[in-house]
C-alpha positions in Angstrom: 15.9 -39.5 -41.3 19.4 -40.1 -40.0 21.4 -37.0 -39.5 25.0 -36.2 -38.6 27.3 -38.7 -36.7 29.6 -38.9 -39.8 32.6 -39.1 -37.5 31.2 -42.2 -35.7 30.1 -43.8 -39.0 33.7 -43.4 -40.2 35.1 -45.0 -36.9 32.8 -48.0 -37.4 33.8 -48.4 -41.0 37.5 -48.2 -40.2 37.0 -51.1 -37.7 34.9 -53.1 -40.2 37.6 -53.1 -42.9 40.3 -54.4 -40.5 41.3 -58.0 -40.9 40.2 -60.5 -38.2 37.3 -60.7 -35.8 36.0 -57.5 -34.1 34.3 -57.2 -30.8 33.0 -53.6 -30.5 31.2 -52.0 -27.5 29.1 -48.9 -28.1 27.7 -47.4 -25.0 26.2 -44.1 -23.9 23.1 -42.4 -22.3 19.6 -43.3 -23.4 18.3 -41.3 -26.4 21.9 -40.4 -27.5 21.4 -42.3 -30.7 23.2 -45.6 -30.4 20.5 -47.7 -32.0 20.0 -45.3 -34.9 23.8 -45.0 -35.5 24.5 -48.8 -35.5 21.5 -49.6 -37.7 22.4 -46.9 -40.2 25.9 -48.2 -40.4 25.1 -51.9 -40.8 21.8 -51.9 -42.7 23.4 -52.4 -46.1 25.9 -55.0 -44.8 25.3 -58.7 -44.1 24.0 -58.4 -40.5 21.8 -59.7 -37.7 20.3 -57.0 -35.6 18.9 -58.2 -32.3 17.2 -55.9 -29.8 17.3 -57.4 -26.3 13.9 -56.5 -24.8 13.1 -56.8 -21.1 12.0 -60.4 -21.3 12.9 -63.6 -19.6 16.0 -65.4 -20.8 14.1 -68.2 -22.6 11.9 -65.7 -24.5 15.1 -63.8 -25.6 16.8 -67.0 -26.6 13.7 -68.0 -28.7 13.7 -64.6 -30.5 17.5 -64.6 -31.0 17.3 -68.2 -32.3 14.7 -67.3 -34.8 16.7 -64.4 -36.2 19.9 -66.5 -36.2 18.2 -69.4 -38.0 16.8 -67.0 -40.7 20.3 -65.6 -41.2 21.7 -69.1 -41.6 18.9 -69.9 -44.1 17.8 -72.7 -41.8 14.4 -71.4 -40.7 13.5 -74.7 -38.9 16.6 -74.8 -36.8 16.3 -74.2 -33.1 18.8 -73.7 -30.3 18.5 -75.5 -27.0 20.6 -72.9 -25.0 22.6 -69.8 -25.3 25.8 -71.7 -25.7 24.7 -73.5 -28.9 23.4 -70.2 -30.3 26.6 -68.3 -29.7 28.7 -71.1 -31.2 26.4 -71.0 -34.3 27.4 -67.4 -34.9 30.7 -68.8 -36.3 28.8 -70.3 -39.2 27.7 -66.9 -40.3 31.2 -65.5 -40.5 33.3 -68.5 -41.4 34.3 -67.2 -44.9 33.1 -63.6 -44.8 32.6 -60.5 -42.7 29.2 -60.6 -40.9 27.9 -58.1 -38.4 26.0 -59.2 -35.3 24.5 -56.5 -33.2 23.0 -57.1 -29.7 21.3 -53.8 -28.9 20.6 -53.0 -25.2 22.9 -55.8 -24.0 22.4 -54.9 -20.3 18.8 -56.2 -20.5 20.1 -59.5 -21.8 22.9 -59.7 -19.2 20.3 -59.1 -16.5 17.8 -61.7 -17.8 20.5 -64.3 -18.5 23.3 -63.8 -16.0 25.3 -66.6 -17.5 25.4 -65.0 -21.0 28.6 -62.9 -20.5 30.6 -65.9 -19.4 29.3 -68.1 -22.2 30.1 -65.3 -24.7 33.6 -65.1 -23.2 34.2 -68.8 -23.8 32.7 -68.8 -27.3 34.8 -65.8 -28.2 38.0 -67.2 -26.8 37.6 -70.7 -28.4 35.7 -70.1 -31.7 34.4 -66.6 -32.6 37.7 -64.7 -32.5 39.0 -66.9 -35.4 36.2 -65.9 -37.8 35.2 -62.8 -39.7 32.6 -61.9 -37.2 32.0 -58.2 -36.3 30.2 -58.4 -33.0 28.8 -55.2 -31.5 27.2 -54.9 -28.1 25.4 -51.6 -27.2 24.2 -50.5 -23.8 22.7 -47.6 -22.0 23.1 -48.7 -18.4 26.6 -47.6 -17.4 26.8 -49.8 -14.3 25.9 -53.0 -16.3 28.3 -52.2 -19.2 31.1 -51.8 -16.7 30.1 -54.8 -14.7 29.9 -57.2 -17.7 32.5 -55.7 -20.1 34.8 -52.9 -19.0 35.8 -53.5 -15.4 38.9 -55.5 -14.6 36.7 -58.3 -13.0 34.1 -58.4 -15.8 33.6 -61.7 -17.7 34.3 -59.9 -21.0 37.1 -57.7 -19.9 39.7 -57.2 -22.6 37.8 -59.3 -25.1 36.5 -56.3 -26.9 38.7 -54.9 -29.6 37.1 -51.4 -29.6 35.0 -49.6 -27.0 33.4 -46.2 -27.7 31.2 -43.9 -25.7 28.7 -42.2 -27.9 28.4 -38.6 -26.5 25.6 -36.1 -27.1 25.9 -33.8 -30.1 27.8 -30.5 -29.7 26.8 -27.0 -31.0 28.4 -27.4 -34.4 26.4 -30.5 -35.0 23.1 -28.7 -34.5 23.4 -27.1 -38.0 22.2 -30.4 -39.4 18.9 -30.0 -37.5 18.5 -26.2 -37.6 20.2 -25.1 -40.9 18.6 -21.6 -40.8 20.0 -20.5 -37.4 23.0 -18.2 -37.0 25.8 -19.0 -34.5 24.2 -17.1 -31.6 20.8 -18.8 -32.1 22.5 -22.2 -32.3 24.2 -21.7 -29.0 20.9 -20.6 -27.4 19.2 -23.6 -28.8 21.9 -25.9 -27.5 21.7 -24.3 -24.1 18.0 -25.2 -23.9 17.7 -28.5 -25.8 21.2 -29.9 -25.2 22.7 -32.4 -27.7 20.4 -35.4 -27.5 19.1 -36.1 -31.0 15.6 -36.9 -29.7 15.2 -33.4 -28.3 16.4 -31.8 -31.5 14.2 -33.9 -33.8 11.2 -33.1 -31.7 11.4 -29.4 -32.5 10.4 -27.6 -35.6 13.4 -26.0 -37.3 11.2 -23.3 -38.9 9.9 -22.0 -35.5 11.7 -19.7 -33.1 13.3 -21.3 -30.0 10.7 -19.8 -27.6 7.8 -21.2 -29.7 9.4 -24.6 -29.6 9.8 -24.4 -25.9 6.2 -23.4 -25.5 4.9 -26.2 -27.8 7.2 -29.1 -27.0 8.4 -28.6 -23.3 5.7 -26.5 -21.5 2.6 -27.9 -23.2 1.3 -31.2 -21.8 0.9 -32.4 -25.4 4.5 -31.6 -26.2 7.0 -34.3 -27.1 9.5 -33.2 -24.4 7.1 -32.4 -21.6 7.6 -35.7 -19.8 10.9 -36.6 -21.4 13.1 -35.9 -18.4 10.9 -37.9 -15.9 10.8 -40.9 -18.2 14.5 -40.9 -18.8 15.2 -40.6 -15.0 12.9 -43.6 -14.4 14.9 -45.6 -17.0 18.4 -44.5 -16.0 18.0 -44.3 -12.2 16.3 -47.2 -10.6 13.7 -46.0 -8.0 13.5 -42.8 -5.9 13.2 -40.5 -9.0 11.6 -37.8 -6.9 14.7 -37.6 -4.6 17.1 -37.6 -7.6 15.0 -34.8 -9.1 15.3 -32.8 -5.9 19.1 -33.1 -6.0 19.1 -32.1 -9.7 16.8 -29.2 -9.0 19.1 -28.0 -6.3 22.1 -28.1 -8.7 20.1 -26.5 -11.5 19.2 -23.6 -9.1 22.9 -22.8 -8.6 23.8 -24.9 -5.6 27.0 -26.7 -6.5 28.6 -27.7 -3.2 27.5 -30.8 -1.4 26.4 -28.9 1.7 24.3 -26.5 -0.3 22.7 -29.4 -2.3 21.9 -31.4 0.8 20.3 -28.4 2.5 18.1 -27.4 -0.6 17.2 -31.1 -1.3 16.4 -31.6 2.4 18.8 -34.5 2.8 21.6 -35.4 5.2 25.1 -35.0 3.9 25.6 -38.7 3.7 22.3 -39.2 1.7 23.2 -36.3 -0.6 26.6 -37.9 -1.3 24.9 -41.2 -2.1 22.6 -39.7 -4.7 25.3 -37.5 -6.1 27.6 -40.5 -6.6 24.8 -42.3 -8.5 24.2 -39.3 -10.7 28.0 -39.1 -11.4 28.2 -42.8 -12.1 25.3 -42.6 -14.6 26.9 -39.7 -16.5 24.3 -37.1 -15.5 26.4 -35.0 -13.2 30.0 -34.0 -13.2 32.2 -33.7 -10.0 34.4 -30.8 -10.9 37.7 -29.9 -9.3 39.6 -26.6 -9.8 42.4 -27.0 -12.4 45.4 -25.9 -10.2 49.0 -25.2 -11.1 49.9 -28.1 -8.9 47.6 -31.1 -9.0 45.6 -31.3 -5.8 43.0 -34.1 -5.7 42.3 -33.5 -2.0 40.1 -30.4 -2.4 36.4 -30.6 -2.3 34.9 -30.0 -5.7 31.6 -28.9 -7.0 28.8 -30.7 -8.8 27.3 -29.7 -12.2 24.6 -31.1 -14.5 26.2 -32.2 -17.7 23.1 -32.2 -20.0 21.9 -28.6 -20.8 18.3 -29.9 -21.3 18.4 -31.7 -17.9 19.6 -28.5 -16.3 17.1 -26.3 -18.1 14.1 -28.5 -17.3 14.9 -28.8 -13.6 15.5 -25.0 -13.3 12.5 -23.7 -15.3 9.9 -26.5 -15.8 10.2 -28.8 -12.8 9.3 -26.2 -10.1 5.9 -25.7 -11.9 5.4 -29.2 -13.1 2.1 -29.8 -11.3 0.6 -26.7 -12.9 2.1 -27.2 -16.3 0.7 -30.8 -16.5 -2.8 -29.4 -16.1 -2.2 -26.8 -18.8 -1.6 -23.9 -16.4 1.2 -21.3 -16.0 2.6 -21.7 -19.5 2.5 -18.0 -20.2 4.3 -17.0 -17.0 6.9 -19.7 -17.3 7.7 -18.9 -20.9 8.1 -15.2 -20.0 10.5 -16.1 -17.2 12.5 -18.2 -19.6 12.6 -15.5 -22.3 13.7 -12.8 -19.8 16.4 -15.1 -18.3 17.8 -16.5 -21.6 21.2 -14.9 -21.3 21.6 -16.4 -17.8 20.4 -19.8 -19.1 23.1 -19.7 -21.8 26.0 -18.3 -19.8 27.1 -21.5 -17.9 26.6 -23.6 -21.1 28.7 -21.1 -23.0 31.5 -21.6 -20.5 31.4 -25.4 -21.0 31.3 -24.9 -24.8 34.3 -22.6 -24.5 36.3 -25.2 -22.6 35.6 -27.8 -25.2 36.4 -25.4 -28.0 39.8 -24.6 -26.4 40.7 -28.2 -26.4 39.6 -28.6 -30.0 41.5 -25.5 -31.2 44.6 -26.7 -29.4 44.4 -30.2 -30.9 44.0 -28.7 -34.4 47.0 -26.3 -33.8 44.7 -23.3 -34.2 46.4 -21.7 -31.2 50.1 -21.6 -30.5 49.5 -23.0 -27.0 48.9 -26.8 -27.0 47.1 -27.9 -23.9 46.7 -31.3 -22.3 44.1 -30.5 -19.6 41.1 -28.1 -19.8 38.9 -27.0 -16.9 38.1 -24.0 -14.7 39.7 -22.6 -11.6 38.5 -20.9 -8.5 39.7 -19.7 -5.2 38.3 -17.5 -2.4 39.1 -14.3 -4.2 38.9 -15.2 -7.9 37.4 -17.4 -10.6 38.6 -18.2 -14.1 36.0 -19.7 -16.5 38.5 -21.5 -18.8 42.0 -22.8 -18.0 44.1 -24.9 -20.3 47.3 -26.4 -19.1 50.3 -28.1 -20.6 52.4 -29.1 -17.5 55.2 -30.7 -19.4 55.9 -27.5 -21.4 54.8 -25.1 -18.6 52.2 -23.4 -20.8 48.9 -22.1 -19.6 46.0 -20.2 -21.1 43.4 -18.3 -19.0 40.1 -17.6 -20.6 36.9 -15.7 -19.9 33.6 -16.9 -21.4 31.2 -14.0 -21.7 27.7 -14.3 -23.1 26.2 -11.0 -22.1 26.1 -8.4 -24.9 28.3 -5.8 -23.2 31.7 -5.6 -25.0 34.9 -6.9 -23.7 37.2 -4.1 -22.7 40.9 -3.8 -22.1 40.1 -3.6 -18.4 38.6 -7.1 -18.7 41.9 -8.3 -20.1 43.9 -6.7 -17.3 41.5 -8.3 -14.8 42.0 -11.7 -16.4 45.8 -11.2 -16.2 45.5 -10.4 -12.4 43.5 -13.6 -11.9 46.2 -15.5 -13.8 48.8 -14.2 -11.4 46.8 -15.6 -8.5 46.9 -19.0 -10.3 50.6 -18.8 -10.9 51.3 -17.8 -7.3 54.6 -16.1 -8.1 55.8 -18.8 -10.4 55.7 -16.6 -13.5 59.2 -17.1 -14.9 58.7 -20.7 -15.9 55.3 -20.4 -17.5 54.4 -19.3 -21.0 51.1 -17.5 -20.4 48.3 -16.9 -22.9 44.8 -15.4 -22.6 41.5 -16.0 -24.4 38.1 -14.4 -24.6 35.0 -16.2 -25.8 32.4 -13.5 -26.4 29.6 -12.3 -28.5 31.1 -8.8 -28.6 34.9 -8.6 -28.4 34.7 -4.8 -28.3 37.9 -2.9 -27.3 40.0 -6.0 -27.0 39.6 -6.7 -30.7 39.5 -3.1 -32.0 42.5 -2.1 -30.0 44.6 -4.7 -31.8 45.3 -6.7 -28.6 44.8 -10.0 -30.4 48.6 -10.6 -30.4 50.3 -13.9 -30.1 49.3 -14.5 -26.5 45.7 -13.2 -26.7 43.2 -15.3 -28.5 39.7 -14.2 -29.4 36.7 -16.5 -30.2 33.1 -15.7 -31.2 30.1 -17.9 -31.5 30.8 -18.2 -35.2 34.3 -19.6 -34.5 32.8 -22.1 -32.0 30.0 -23.4 -34.2 31.9 -23.6 -37.4 34.2 -26.3 -36.1 33.0 -29.9 -36.2 34.2 -31.5 -33.1 
């Protein structure tokens, strides 16, 4: 059953009702739900849905031609080449809106290298003058960029709308786990992440730890081999080396030198693998959000997908034993005992996203344009939001531990803010925020005045991003 993604369905529908031909590109990581989304949207519309399997070009042409002939009500018709098939799409949409979806377009582009150029010509000369709604989807970032989005791509600037489908966020998890309170939703997100496949695999009636035991640690579990399979699909070759790099980051090593040492790689080799992970959207290269932009500083590397981080930190080190149905009890105990530490870095990321959302919806009187974190030798700030044009900044702390926030914590955050400002206090309108399970003294002392903003898990999970 299709769940959530109402925002994206609305986006697609808004493009559909526009006059003229549409050339949409929907891309994103594998398992993020592209195929389910586009099929749910178009299934009651006149459409041709073609899945490009990993087959030779002629085999793909034969399959596509059969579907096209059926859509044209000419079942005996054949197409000698891709060019004739593409030009025939105009017949479907000459006097009406007709949707044509090519799912997993990168496979087709690899099997038929000439296809993108032929599509460019067909679009420029014929298809853009029809009622066609063409949608290409793709999971391979490098191919989507090479064929469509890069300035040198054959289809560059032909698309009328490009959209990256991102993983679901904590508020979206309510559709999968309607019985969970806000704190349990955040914990579930910190383990499973936002890929619909992971969420559907788990039983919403069971506690999180029971789902971890059944679906992740058990060899018969739906998610036990999920990460390895995805890495094989998304990263061509050398999966074991990529896993070592991801394991190093998941264990808390975020600088290139640390990652190289733990993964037993040279600095140059580590940089190569890190670049590939960043390119494929699995890892983020994070720079401190400074008062003055400084792109020259060395940044840190962080795994974007909470499930990918969780698996490499807690399951991967014991994979050999888990696969023969050993060490489940001990691993589950470690996970249960360390759950607050598992959630903490994810809560920081969620806090940064929520700050941007709250600002965009005018829920705080401090509109920000950039959100990130900041660190120096002597201090670190979990959440920083900046509006450079108006000289406004908000410093935030994201705390998941159950101990209450105190007025001393607020004063400490103010001191860190002064380090960021570096004496330039007169020009900046400064605000502070706490994202915490227990707001304690800061809330009870009435310090939530105009420049101090307080957020709980309920606040964060009640907003649909």
